[in-house]
C-alpha positions, 0 to 999 in steps of 0.5 A: 550159761550162754558164754559156756555154750559158746566155749564149747562150740569155739572148742569143738570148732577148733578141734575139727579145724585143727586136730582132725586134719593133723591126725588124718595127715598122721595116719596117711604118713604112717600108711605110706611108711608101712608100704615101703618094700624092698626096692623102692626108692624112698626119700628120707626126712633128711632129703636123702634119695635112697633104695631100700635093700634090706627090711627089718622090724623097725629099720631099713638098710638102704643104698644112698650111693653105689656101694653105700649102704646104711641103716635108717629107721622106718620113721624117717622115711619121708615119701616114696619116690614114684615115677610120674606119667607126663601126657603129651599133647599133639599141637595142631599144625597150624599153630606151631608157628605160635601165630595165626597162619593165613590161608594161601 
């Protein structure tokens, strides 16, 4: 009986460590694919960067180069390219040289 209980505990641990996070990632990825809209820049599963021009039920028409429009299945969208805002810090003028300055 104790061996059976240990087996159940191990199976529950494997389920919690591997299956649940994989399902969560899959749902998150599907939600991202559902939010793709016309004008978004996407990255395909093959690594192509494209701009969405038209949307259908299960496919997209994307522009991969000026004047080159191809049809792509929605499931092939790997990511939506987003602008990353970088915050620039203002440095102390005394530390510009990279060393300690002695007062004059």
